[in-house]
N, C-alpha and C positions, 0 to 999 in steps of 0.2 A: 777437329779431329775428323779425319776421313778414313774409311774402310775401304782398302784396296783389294780388288778382287780381279780374277782372270779366268779364262777358260784354258783347260788343258785338252786338245783335240788329236786324234789319231791320224796319221799320215802314212804315206808309203815308207818314208824313211825314219818312222818313229813318231813320238809325241811332240807336239808343238804347244807354245803358250801364246796366247793372244787374247783380243778383247779386253784389254786391262780397263778397269774403271775404278774411280774413286768417289764414294758416296759418303755425305756427311753422316757422321755417328756419334752417339753419346755412350754406347756400348761396344767398344773395339772387341773384335773376336780374332785373335792370332791364330786359331786352330784352322780356320777356313780362308785365311788371307792375312793382310798385313794392316796395321793401324799406322797413320802417319798424320804429321801436321804440315800444312803448307803455308808459306807466308802471303800467297795471293792465289786467285783464280788462274792468273798467268802461269805461275810457278806449277801449279797442279797440272794444267793442260800440257805444258812442256814436257813434264816428267813422264806423263802418260805416253806421249809421243816418243819419248826416248825409250821407255820400255818397249814399246811395239817395234820399233827400228832394231833395238840390240836383240830382242828374242826371236824376231822374225826368220832369220836364218838358221837358228838352232833347234837341234832334235833331241830328245830324250828317250831312255830305254823304258822308263816307268814313271808313274804319277809322282812318287816319292822324289825322284831325282829333279823332275821338273819344278816342283814346289820349292825344293831346297835351293835350286839355283835362283830362282825369283827371290825367294826370301833373302838369300845371301846378298844379291845384288841391291836390294832395297836397303838392308841394313848397313851395307857400306855406303851407299849414296847418303843416308841419313847421318852416318858418322862423319863423312866428309863436311856436312853443312853445319856441324856444331863448331863453335869458336873453340880454340885451344884452350884447356884449362890452364890456368895460373898466368896466362899471357896478359 
């Protein structure tokens, strides 16, 4: 299990999300980030690059909108990884 965290930084056009990190954890904290499992170090590294690329051009009006955008993206990514139930 890894704790995903990121920074929300001010900019001229609004807030941006960057500096995504995933640190091993035994006590996930979904209040300040997201908890995820990865099948390998390579998958974790690829996902962090994917987050940086996806969120680099995006700007948000407030911290809550930025946090929810990342949270939604991560939850959708995790759902796509799950095998179909009953298949």
